[in-house]
DRENTORKOL-3810 file (N, C-alpha, C; in nm, 4 decimals):
REM DRENTORKOL-3810
@n.u->1.3228; n.v->-0.4243; n.w->-0.5187; ca.u->1.1788; ca.v->-0.4019; ca.w->-0.5144; c.u->1.1356; c.v->-0.3879; c.w->-0.3677
@n.u->1.0506; n.v->-0.2883; n.w->-0.3445; ca.u->0.9952; ca.v->-0.2675; ca.w->-0.2103; c.u->0.8435; c.v->-0.2620; c.w->-0.2210
@n.u->0.7772; n.v->-0.3293; n.w->-0.1267; ca.u->0.6315; ca.v->-0.3335; ca.w->-0.1240; c.u->0.5803; c.v->-0.2887; c.w->0.0121
@n.u->0.4694; n.v->-0.2145; n.w->0.0099; ca.u->0.4031; ca.v->-0.1732; ca.w->0.1331; c.u->0.2551; c.v->-0.2044; c.w->0.1228
@n.u->0.1979; n.v->-0.2556; n.w->0.2301; ca.u->0.0538; ca.v->-0.2653; ca.w->0.2430; c.u->0.0103; c.v->-0.1327; c.w->0.3036
@n.u->-0.0747; n.v->-0.0618; n.w->0.2322; ca.u->-0.1228; ca.v->0.0690; ca.w->0.2755; c.u->-0.2441; c.v->0.0491; c.w->0.3655
@n.u->-0.2436; n.v->0.1136; n.w->0.4790; ca.u->-0.3498; ca.v->0.0958; ca.w->0.5781; c.u->-0.4287; c.v->0.2244; c.w->0.5971
@n.u->-0.5590; n.v->0.2100; n.w->0.6086; ca.u->-0.6468; ca.v->0.3237; ca.w->0.6301; c.u->-0.7185; c.v->0.3117; c.w->0.7637
@n.u->-0.7743; n.v->0.4231; n.w->0.8053; ca.u->-0.8417; ca.v->0.4335; ca.w->0.9348; c.u->-0.9671; c.v->0.3471; c.w->0.9399
@n.u->-0.9828; n.v->0.2762; n.w->1.0508; ca.u->-1.1020; ca.v->0.1962; ca.w->1.0765; c.u->-1.1752; c.v->0.2563; c.w->1.1951
@n.u->-1.2925; n.v->0.3181; n.w->1.1731; ca.u->-1.3673; ca.v->0.3732; ca.w->1.2861; c.u->-1.4060; c.v->0.2647; c.w->1.3871
@n.u->-1.4277; n.v->0.1454; n.w->1.3379; ca.u->-1.4664; ca.v->0.0338; ca.w->1.4246; c.u->-1.3587; c.v->0.0011; c.w->1.5285
@n.u->-1.2317; n.v->0.0047; n.w->1.4860; ca.u->-1.1217; ca.v->-0.0303; ca.w->1.5756; c.u->-1.0461; c.v->0.0911; c.w->1.6296
@n.u->-1.0734; n.v->0.2091; n.w->1.5743; ca.u->-1.0059; ca.v->0.3296; ca.w->1.6202; c.u->-0.8576; c.v->0.3312; c.w->1.5890
@n.u->-0.8209; n.v->0.2717; n.w->1.4753; ca.u->-0.6803; ca.v->0.2656; ca.w->1.4352; c.u->-0.6723; c.v->0.2431; c.w->1.2845
@n.u->-0.5540; n.v->0.2647; n.w->1.2284; ca.u->-0.5316; ca.v->0.2404; ca.w->1.0854; c.u->-0.4983; c.v->0.0931; c.w->1.0654
@n.u->-0.6021; n.v->0.0111; n.w->1.0501; ca.u->-0.5831; ca.v->-0.1335; ca.w->1.0358; c.u->-0.6509; c.v->-0.1908; c.w->0.9110
@n.u->-0.7161; n.v->-0.1060; n.w->0.8326; ca.u->-0.7859; ca.v->-0.1531; ca.w->0.7133; c.u->-0.6915; c.v->-0.1483; c.w->0.5938
@n.u->-0.6627; n.v->-0.2643; n.w->0.5338; ca.u->-0.5783; ca.v->-0.2672; ca.w->0.4137; c.u->-0.6552; c.v->-0.2002; c.w->0.3002
@n.u->-0.5954; n.v->-0.0952; n.w->0.2429; ca.u->-0.6618; ca.v->-0.0196; ca.w->0.1361; c.u->-0.5916; c.v->-0.0335; c.w->0.0025
@n.u->-0.4689; n.v->-0.0836; n.w->0.0032; ca.u->-0.3953; ca.v->-0.0990; ca.w->-0.1214; c.u->-0.2572; c.v->-0.1548; c.w->-0.0961
@n.u->-0.1887; n.v->-0.1832; n.w->-0.2066; ca.u->-0.0497; ca.v->-0.2279; ca.w->-0.2008; c.u->0.0288; c.v->-0.1419; c.w->-0.2983
@n.u->0.1388; n.v->-0.0884; n.w->-0.2492; ca.u->0.2266; ca.v->-0.0027; ca.w->-0.3285; c.u->0.3590; c.v->-0.0733; c.w->-0.3486
@n.u->0.4048; n.v->-0.0749; n.w->-0.4720; ca.u->0.5357; ca.v->-0.1312; ca.w->-0.5019; c.u->0.6214; c.v->-0.0286; c.w->-0.5733
@n.u->0.7498; n.v->-0.0258; n.w->-0.5396; ca.u->0.8443; ca.v->0.0649; ca.w->-0.6044; c.u->0.9696; c.v->-0.0135; c.w->-0.6399
@n.u->1.0141; n.v->0.0070; n.w->-0.7629; ca.u->1.1367; ca.v->-0.0570; ca.w->-0.8099; c.u->1.2087; c.v->0.0416; c.w->-0.9002
@n.u->1.3251; n.v->0.0850; n.w->-0.8586; ca.u->1.4057; ca.v->0.1831; ca.w->-0.9320; c.u->1.3247; c.v->0.3067; c.w->-0.9655
@n.u->1.2880; n.v->0.3247; n.w->-1.0910; ca.u->1.2184; ca.v->0.4473; ca.w->-1.1317; c.u->1.0711; c.v->0.4264; c.w->-1.1621
@n.u->1.0162; n.v->0.3134; n.w->-1.1221; ca.u->0.8736; ca.v->0.2923; ca.w->-1.1462; c.u->0.8020; c.v->0.2528; c.w->-1.0189
@n.u->0.6740; n.v->0.2854; n.w->-1.0164; ca.u->0.5901; ca.v->0.2462; ca.w->-0.9030; c.u->0.4593; c.v->0.1913; c.w->-0.9575
@n.u->0.3948; n.v->0.1120; n.w->-0.8746; ca.u->0.2664; ca.v->0.0526; ca.w->-0.9122; c.u->0.1847; c.v->0.0377; c.w->-0.7857
@n.u->0.0582; n.v->0.0765; n.w->-0.7929; ca.u->-0.0312; ca.v->0.0615; ca.w->-0.6782; c.u->-0.1582; c.v->-0.0074; c.w->-0.7236
@n.u->-0.2066; n.v->-0.0962; n.w->-0.6397; ca.u->-0.3333; ca.v->-0.1654; ca.w->-0.6646; c.u->-0.4185; c.v->-0.1425; c.w->-0.5409
@n.u->-0.5408; n.v->-0.0972; n.w->-0.5633; ca.u->-0.6302; ca.v->-0.0638; ca.w->-0.4522; c.u->-0.7193; c.v->-0.1822; c.w->-0.4176
@n.u->-0.7494; n.v->-0.1952; n.w->-0.2890; ca.u->-0.8393; ca.v->-0.2996; ca.w->-0.2404; c.u->-0.9824; c.v->-0.2555; c.w->-0.2721
@n.u->-1.0615; n.v->-0.3427; n.w->-0.3349; ca.u->-1.1998; ca.v->-0.3059; ca.w->-0.3674; c.u->-1.2808; c.v->-0.2685; c.w->-0.2428
@n.u->-1.3699; n.v->-0.1736; n.w->-0.2593; ca.u->-1.4663; ca.v->-0.1294; ca.w->-0.1580; c.u->-1.4046; c.v->-0.0608; c.w->-0.0361
@n.u->-1.2821; n.v->-0.0169; n.w->-0.0480; ca.u->-1.2179; ca.v->0.0550; ca.w->0.0625; c.u->-1.1803; c.v->0.1960; c.w->0.0186
@n.u->-1.2656; n.v->0.2542; n.w->-0.0662; ca.u->-1.2333; ca.v->0.3838; ca.w->-0.1240; c.u->-1.2187; c.v->0.4925; c.w->-0.0171
@n.u->-1.3132; n.v->0.5028; n.w->0.0736; ca.u->-1.3075; ca.v->0.6099; ca.w->0.1753; c.u->-1.1883; c.v->0.5918; c.w->0.2684
@n.u->-1.1640; n.v->0.4700; n.w->0.3124; ca.u->-1.0500; ca.v->0.4453; ca.w->0.4017; c.u->-0.9174; c.v->0.4726; c.w->0.3314
@n.u->-0.9145; n.v->0.4611; n.w->0.1987; ca.u->-0.7917; ca.v->0.4834; ca.w->0.1215; c.u->-0.7744; c.v->0.6247; c.w->0.0697
@n.u->-0.8661; n.v->0.7133; n.w->0.1047; ca.u->-0.8638; ca.v->0.8505; ca.w->0.0522; c.u->-0.7311; c.v->0.9216; c.w->0.0798
@n.u->-0.6807; n.v->0.9117; n.w->0.2007; ca.u->-0.5558; ca.v->0.9803; ca.w->0.2352; c.u->-0.4409; c.v->0.9281; c.w->0.1501
@n.u->-0.4344; n.v->0.7965; n.w->0.1305; ca.u->-0.3281; ca.v->0.7402; ca.w->0.0479; c.u->-0.3400; c.v->0.7856; c.w->-0.0967
@n.u->-0.4622; n.v->0.7918; n.w->-0.1472; ca.u->-0.4814; ca.v->0.8391; ca.w->-0.2850; c.u->-0.4314; c.v->0.9824; c.w->-0.3000
@n.u->-0.4594; n.v->1.0663; n.w->-0.2008; ca.u->-0.4137; ca.v->1.2054; ca.w->-0.2044; c.u->-0.2615; c.v->1.2132; c.w->-0.1957
@n.u->-0.2010; n.v->1.1346; n.w->-0.1091; ca.u->-0.0555; ca.v->1.1354; ca.w->-0.0943; c.u->0.0147; c.v->1.0945; c.w->-0.2241
@n.u->-0.0367; n.v->0.9923; n.w->-0.2882; ca.u->0.0311; ca.v->0.9360; ca.w->-0.4052; c.u->0.0013; c.v->1.0099; c.w->-0.5354
@n.u->-0.1048; n.v->1.0887; n.w->-0.5385; ca.u->-0.1436; ca.v->1.1596; ca.w->-0.6606; c.u->-0.0305; c.v->1.2516; c.w->-0.7063
@n.u->0.0224; n.v->1.2245; n.w->-0.8226; ca.u->0.1247; ca.v->1.3095; ca.w->-0.8825; c.u->0.2645; c.v->1.2932; c.w->-0.8264
@n.u->0.2830; n.v->1.2080; n.w->-0.7265; ca.u->0.4162; ca.v->1.1873; ca.w->-0.6680; c.u->0.4913; c.v->1.0802; c.w->-0.7461
@n.u->0.6153; n.v->1.1092; n.w->-0.7806; ca.u->0.6989; ca.v->1.0121; ca.w->-0.8499; c.u->0.7580; c.v->0.9113; c.w->-0.7540
@n.u->0.8137; n.v->0.8013; n.w->-0.8058; ca.u->0.8685; ca.v->0.6951; ca.w->-0.7209; c.u->0.9736; c.v->0.7446; c.w->-0.6210
@n.u->1.0637; n.v->0.8328; n.w->-0.6640; ca.u->1.1683; ca.v->0.8805; ca.w->-0.5739; c.u->1.1095; c.v->0.9629; c.w->-0.4598
@n.u->1.0137; n.v->1.0474; n.w->-0.4925; ca.u->0.9473; ca.v->1.1293; ca.w->-0.3908; c.u->0.8738; c.v->1.0410; c.w->-0.2899
@n.u->0.8050; n.v->0.9388; n.w->-0.3403; ca.u->0.7328; ca.v->0.8468; ca.w->-0.2514; c.u->0.8314; c.v->0.7742; c.w->-0.1599
@n.u->0.9434; n.v->0.7261; n.w->-0.2151; ca.u->1.0435; ca.v->0.6573; ca.w->-0.1326; c.u->1.0954; c.v->0.7477; c.w->-0.0209
@n.u->1.1156; n.v->0.8742; n.w->-0.0518; ca.u->1.1653; ca.v->0.9681; ca.w->0.0486; c.u->1.0628; c.v->0.9938; c.w->0.1586
@n.u->0.9353; n.v->0.9922; n.w->0.1233; ca.u->0.8301; ca.v->1.0233; ca.w->0.2198; c.u->0.7772; c.v->0.9018; c.w->0.2956
@n.u->0.7973; n.v->0.7817; n.w->0.2430; ca.u->0.7401; ca.v->0.6621; ca.w->0.3049; c.u->0.7782; c.v->0.6422; c.w->0.4517
@n.u->0.9016; n.v->0.6688; n.w->0.4938; ca.u->0.9305; ca.v->0.6499; ca.w->0.6369; c.u->0.8400; c.v->0.7334; c.w->0.7272
@n.u->0.8086; n.v->0.8547; n.w->0.6860; ca.u->0.7181; ca.v->0.9398; ca.w->0.7634; c.u->0.5745; c.v->0.8913; c.w->0.7500
@n.u->0.5300; n.v->0.8706; n.w->0.6262; ca.u->0.3918; ca.v->0.8287; ca.w->0.6028; c.u->0.3598; c.v->0.6978; c.w->0.6737
@n.u->0.4522; n.v->0.6036; n.w->0.6691; ca.u->0.4276; ca.v->0.4706; ca.w->0.7262; c.u->0.4008; c.v->0.4752; c.w->0.8759
@n.u->0.4454; n.v->0.5812; n.w->0.9415; ca.u->0.4303; ca.v->0.5921; ca.w->1.0869; c.u->0.3134; c.v->0.6798; c.w->1.1309
@n.u->0.2385; n.v->0.7383; n.w->1.0371; ca.u->0.1277; ca.v->0.8249; ca.w->1.0774; c.u->0.0145; c.v->0.7411; c.w->1.1359
@n.u->-0.0613; n.v->0.7999; n.w->1.2254; ca.u->-0.1646; ca.v->0.7245; ca.w->1.2960; c.u->-0.2883; c.v->0.6951; c.w->1.2124
@n.u->-0.3271; n.v->0.7862; n.w->1.1229; ca.u->-0.4536; ca.v->0.7677; ca.w->1.0508; c.u->-0.4391; c.v->0.6926; c.w->0.9190
@n.u->-0.3196; n.v->0.6867; n.w->0.8635; ca.u->-0.2973; ca.v->0.6158; ca.w->0.7371; c.u->-0.1528; c.v->0.5692; c.w->0.7335
@n.u->-0.1275; n.v->0.4562; n.w->0.7946; ca.u->0.0089; ca.v->0.4047; ca.w->0.8035; c.u->0.0337; c.v->0.3021; c.w->0.6929
@n.u->0.1495; n.v->0.2386; n.w->0.6989; ca.u->0.1836; ca.v->0.1362; ca.w->0.5997; c.u->0.2771; c.v->0.0351; c.w->0.6641
@n.u->0.2729; n.v->-0.0869; n.w->0.6129; ca.u->0.3616; ca.v->-0.1925; ca.w->0.6608; c.u->0.4407; c.v->-0.2456; c.w->0.5421
@n.u->0.5728; n.v->-0.2368; n.w->0.5510; ca.u->0.6554; ca.v->-0.2912; ca.w->0.4427; c.u->0.6541; c.v->-0.4434; c.w->0.4524
@n.u->0.6395; n.v->-0.5088; n.w->0.3386; ca.u->0.6328; ca.v->-0.6546; ca.w->0.3342; c.u->0.7293; c.v->-0.7075; c.w->0.2285
@n.u->0.7677; n.v->-0.8316; n.w->0.2450; ca.u->0.8505; ca.v->-0.8987; ca.w->0.1453; c.u->0.7602; c.v->-0.9497; c.w->0.0333
@n.u->0.8059; n.v->-0.9432; n.w->-0.0918; ca.u->0.7239; ca.v->-0.9959; ca.w->-0.2019; c.u->0.6943; c.v->-1.1452; c.w->-0.1831
@n.u->0.5711; n.v->-1.1827; n.w->-0.2102; ca.u->0.5312; ca.v->-1.3230; ca.w->-0.2014; c.u->0.5994; c.v->-1.4030; c.w->-0.3119
@n.u->0.6112; n.v->-1.3400; n.w->-0.4293; ca.u->0.6769; ca.v->-1.4010; ca.w->-0.5446; c.u->0.8023; c.v->-1.3173; c.w->-0.5730
@n.u->0.9179; n.v->-1.3554; n.w->-0.5166; ca.u->1.0371; ca.v->-1.2714; ca.w->-0.5224; c.u->1.0853; c.v->-1.2341; c.w->-0.6631
@n.u->1.0718; n.v->-1.3217; n.w->-0.7605; ca.u->1.1237; ca.v->-1.2944; ca.w->-0.8948; c.u->1.0195; c.v->-1.2360; c.w->-0.9896
@n.u->0.9062; n.v->-1.1960; n.w->-0.9371; ca.u->0.7974; ca.v->-1.1432; ca.w->-1.0202; c.u->0.8272; c.v->-0.9999; c.w->-1.0643
@n.u->0.7576; n.v->-0.9576; n.w->-1.1671; ca.u->0.7650; ca.v->-0.8170; ca.w->-1.2059; c.u->0.6997; c.v->-0.7343; c.w->-1.0962
@n.u->0.7220; n.v->-0.6047; n.w->-1.0986; ca.u->0.6641; ca.v->-0.5171; ca.w->-0.9973; c.u->0.5124; c.v->-0.5311; c.w->-0.9925
@n.u->0.4494; n.v->-0.5231; n.w->-1.1087; ca.u->0.3038; ca.v->-0.5334; ca.w->-1.1157; c.u->0.2548; c.v->-0.6681; c.w->-1.0628
@n.u->0.3204; n.v->-0.7765; n.w->-1.1016; ca.u->0.2795; ca.v->-0.9096; ca.w->-1.0564; c.u->0.2997; c.v->-0.9259; c.w->-0.9060
@n.u->0.4073; n.v->-0.8687; n.w->-0.8515; ca.u->0.4330; ca.v->-0.8783; ca.w->-0.7078; c.u->0.3262; c.v->-0.8033; c.w->-0.6275
@n.u->0.2877; n.v->-0.6846; n.w->-0.6754; ca.u->0.1835; ca.v->-0.6070; ca.w->-0.6084; c.u->0.0512; c.v->-0.6821; c.w->-0.6138
@n.u->0.0168; n.v->-0.7335; n.w->-0.7310; ca.u->-0.1107; ca.v->-0.8059; ca.w->-0.7451; c.u->-0.1139; c.v->-0.9335; c.w->-0.6611
@n.u->-0.0009; n.v->-1.0021; n.w->-0.6495; ca.u->0.0049; ca.v->-1.1228; ca.w->-0.5664; c.u->-0.0203; c.v->-1.0871; c.w->-0.4209
@n.u->0.0333; n.v->-0.9729; n.w->-0.3777; ca.u->0.0114; ca.v->-0.9289; ca.w->-0.2389; c.u->-0.1346; c.v->-0.8940; c.w->-0.2158
@n.u->-0.1964; n.v->-0.8254; n.w->-0.3119; ca.u->-0.3387; ca.v->-0.7925; ca.w->-0.3012; c.u->-0.4212; c.v->-0.9215; c.w->-0.2965
@n.u->-0.3908; n.v->-1.0172; n.w->-0.3823; ca.u->-0.4617; ca.v->-1.1446; ca.w->-0.3808; c.u->-0.4487; c.v->-1.2135; c.w->-0.2454
@n.u->-0.3295; n.v->-1.2060; n.w->-0.1848; ca.u->-0.3075; ca.v->-1.2660; ca.w->-0.0549; c.u->-0.3923; c.v->-1.1979; c.w->0.0520
@n.u->-0.3997; n.v->-1.0649; n.w->0.0466; ca.u->-0.4813; ca.v->-0.9898; ca.w->0.1424; c.u->-0.6284; c.v->-1.0278; c.w->0.1265
@n.u->-0.6752; n.v->-1.0297; n.w->0.0029; ca.u->-0.8153; ca.v->-1.0623; ca.w->-0.0213; c.u->-0.8469; c.v->-1.2064; c.w->0.0167
@n.u->-0.7527; n.v->-1.2964; n.w->-0.0070; ca.u->-0.7726; ca.v->-1.4364; ca.w->0.0283; c.u->-0.7769; c.v->-1.4585; c.w->0.1783
@n.u->-0.6996; n.v->-1.3799; n.w->0.2535; ca.u->-0.6967; ca.v->-1.3970; ca.w->0.3980; c.u->-0.8168; c.v->-1.3310; c.w->0.4651
@n.u->-0.8913; n.v->-1.2510; n.w->0.3904; ca.u->-1.0084; ca.v->-1.1821; ca.w->0.4469; c.u->-1.1322; c.v->-1.2711; c.w->0.4492
@n.u->-1.1235; n.v->-1.3862; n.w->0.3894; ca.u->-1.2395; ca.v->-1.4753; ca.w->0.3844; c.u->-1.2717; c.v->-1.5354; c.w->0.5172
END
């Protein structure tokens, strides 16, 4: 299982530092959960992922993760033995909890 925190552009900071979602990929399935109220900052990620299968996303992630306007940070699952969906949601919960 591989997880990425998807980052979107922040005009305030002039960099891609706004967490917009979490993407998880495991074998032939993928799951993404979007951060509430970050729709505009996540637009590029939504366009990239639309219609792309897990294998295609895995092949493109090294390039996408390094782009300046919409990068990504690979993270270790918070709950290592969780299902893909549960691991992604746990990461989103962690992001939202740390934003308080």
